[in-house]
N, C-alpha and C positions, 0 to 999 in steps of 0.2 A: 886256225885263226881264232881270235877271242870273240866270244859271243856276248853282246851287251845284254840281251834278254831273249829267251826263246820265243816270246810272243811277237817279236817285231816282224817276223816274216808273215804274220797273219794279218797285218794291218792293211786297210784299203783306203784309197783317197776319198776325202770328203768333196773335193772339187779339183779340177785340173784345168790348166791353161796351156795348151800346146798347139803349135803349128809345126807338124812334122810329117815325114813320109811314113812313119809307123802308124799302125792302128793303136787305139787306146789300149787294147788287150796286150799288144806287144810291149808297149811302154810300161804298163803295169808289171808285166812279168820281168822285164829287164831291170827295173828299179828295185823290185823286191829281191831280185837275185843277188844284189850287192849287199843286202841287209845283214845277213847273219853268217857267222863263220865258226868253224868247229873249235871247240875248246881244247886247250892243252896242246896247241900246235906251234908254240913259240920256239920250241927247241928243235933244231934241225938234226937229222942223223949225221953220222960222220961223212964229210964231203969226200968225193972222189972224182976222177976225171969224167967230164961230160961225155954222154953218148954220141954216136955218130949223128951228123946233121941230117941224115936221111933215114926214113923208116926201113927201106929195103937194103941199105948198105951200098947201093950203087952210086954213080956219079950224081951230084946234085943238079937239079934243074930249077931255075928261078920261076916260081909260079906267080909271085907278086913282089913288087919292090917299089917303095917310095923313098927316095933319097932327100926329098924336100928341097930340091934345088930350084931357085927362082928369085926374082927381085924381092927385096925387103918390103913387107907389107902385103904381099900377095896372099890371097886365100888359098886353101888347099886345092888340089886337083879334083875338080868335080867329077871327073871320070873314074876316080878311085874311091872318093869319100863322099858321104852325105852328112849334113850337119843337123843334128837334132836340136829342137828348141823347146823351152818350157821349164817348169819347176819339177820338184820331186817330193811329194808328200810321203811316199812309202817309207823312205829312210829318214824323213824329217831333215833332209838337206836344206841348206839356206840359199843356194845359188839359183840363178835363172840362166839357162843355157841359151846363148844368143846365136843369131844367124850371121852369115858372112864372115868377114875377117876381124870383127870387133874384138873377139877373144881368142881367135885361132888364126895365126898368120905366119908366113915364112919370115925368117930374119935376114935373108940375103947371104947367109953364111952356111947354107946347107942344113938348116934346122927348121923344124916346126915348133913354134912356141904357143902353147896353150896357157893363157893368162887368166888367173882369178883376181878380180878386183873388188874392192869394197866401194862400190858405186852402182848407180842405177839411172843412167841418163835417159833411158827409154821409159822410165816409170813403169817397169814391169811389175806385175802382181803375182805373188807367190801364195802358197797355201796358208801362210801365216800373216799375210797382208802385203804391204809394199816390200818388194825384194830388197835385201841389203847388199847382195853380192851378184856379180855376173861371172860366167865362165863358159866353157865349151865342151861338147861331147860329139865325137865323130864316129862313124861306123861305115863298113863296106857292104852293108846289106843291099842286095840287088845289083851290086857291082863286082864283088869278088867273094867267093867262098872257097874253102879248102877242106879236103878230107885226107888227113894224115900229112906228115911232113915236119919240117923244122920251122917253127914260128918264133921270130926273134925281133927285138927292138933294143936299140942302144939309146938310153935316155938319161937325163939328169932330173931327178925328181925335186919338187919343192919341199919346203919345211914349214913347221909351225903347228901349234895346236889347232885342231879342226880342219886341217888340210888333208885331202884324200884322193891321191892320184891312182889311176888303174889302167891296166892294159889287159884285155880279156876277150873272150869269144862266146858267142851264143849259137845254138843250133838254128840253121836257116829255116827250119819248119816251125819256128815258134808261133807264127801267126795262125797255124792250123792246129797244133797240138798243145800250145800253151807252155808256160814255165811252171814246174821244172822239167816236164817231159821232154822239152827241147834239149835239155842239157846246157851246162855252162862250164867253161874252162877259164878260171882266173889265172892268168899267167903271172901277173904282178899286181899286188895292192899294197899300199902303205898308208898308215895313219900317223899323223904328226907327232903323237905322243910316244911313238916308237921310231925315233929317227934312224936307228941302225938296223931295222928289221923290215923285211918284206914277206908277203904271204902268197902262196899258191893253193888253189882250192878247186875241187870238183863239186858241182851241184847237179842233181838229177832226181828222178822219182824215188822217194824213200830216203834220200840223203840231201835234202835241200835246206835252205835257211840255216837254222842252228845245227842241223845234222850234216852239213857239208863236210866233205873229206879233204883234208889238206894239211899243210905244215908251213912253218916259217923258216926263213934263213936270216941269220944275223951276221953282220960284218964283224971281223975280229978287231980287237984293240979299241973298242968303243967308237969306231968310225961311224959317220953318218952318211947315208946314201945321197943326201943333198950336196955333199961336198965335191962330188965328181960324177962323171958319166959312168954308167954300169950297163951291162948287157943282160937282158932278161929273156929267157927262152923256154920253150917246151919242145921236146921231141915226141911226136905223136904217131903211134903205130897202132895196128889192130890189137886191141886188148891191152894196151899200155900207154901211159903218158908219163914223161919224165921231165922234171923241172930243173933248171940250172940258173945260176947267177955267175956271170963272168966265166962261164965254162965249167963251173963247179956244180955237180949234181947234188941236190939236197933232198929230193924225194922222187919215188916212182910209184905209180898207182896202177892197179890192174883190177879186173872184175872181182878178184878174191878179197879186195878191200871193202866191198860194198855190202857185205852181210846178206848176200842173196838178192839184193835189189838189181834192177836192170842196168846194164852198161849201155849208155845211150850216146856213145862217142864214135860210132862207125858210120858217119854221115857228114854232109857238108855243114860247116860252121863259118860265120863271118866275124870280122875283127871289130873291136871297139877301143877307142882311146878317150878318156875323160879325166877331168879334174873337178872333183866335188869339193864343196865347202860345208863343213858341219855334217850332222847326222848322228844317228844313234851310236854307231861304232866309234867314230873319231871324236865325238863331242863337238860342241860349237867352238868357234874361235873365241879367244879371250884377249885381255890386255897385252899378252905377250906375243900375239900374232901380228906380224907385219904384212902389209899389202903394198903393191901387188905381189902375188906368188906365181911362179912359172914352172910348167912342165916342159922341158926342152927335149925334143925328140930328134935325134940324129938321123935315124932311118927306121923303117919297118920292112922286114923281108920274110917271105915264105918260100922255102925250097923243098923240093920233093925228090925222091929217087926216080930213076928211069923206069 
């Protein structure tokens, strides 16, 4: 992934306004984790057939699944997801993450829709003053974690300058060990100025922020990811993580890629879905950006071997 500036991961908030189940430390770690991305990762290696959906090669067992079935306007299943609220100074994002179903709701057709809007009916206050945008960030912390398996989501991402959707994971021990010792697995990130490219990255001790290890995948023929649904996945096994888009593998990482730094991916991780607006990496929206923008998620599934 492209790094906007190496110092961004060193920034700390001047003030925070959050009502969330996370501790302030956890939120600081999580938000910094999305800040910086390894340079020179826009070119994907030659694609080939995706790996097996299970780490062991045995029959797949469903560990977690949300098909987002339910009446239109319903909030997400509180037994599976919690909703974070607040702003994010670490990345200089512009949105305020709201509670309830204001910016994350089922559409009645089997999808979760996370909506970023250029509005602020709640008069939310952000690090830069009165917030200009609202959106949503969901996670499974305290409700579901996985160690290894096939982690997958089929989604249709939004488009536009300053728009930043992500599907990712954090080590469940982040509250005690902090970030980046917790580890982070970015399954899919996209920034609006690269409509045809998504990125997958690892962050950990010695390879966090601007030193994250990852690569990008670009659709052929100048296609944009926002034009259709696509499936983003990792196959996660002891000492290896493999990324794919629509079943096509574009990178595999092992401890050998970490330049002697610790591999911190042999423990439980939880899932995160969010749609950010603005920030160091994507830049802020401009006159070309239309609102609302929507991240439409068909499903999220985690399967493991027997």
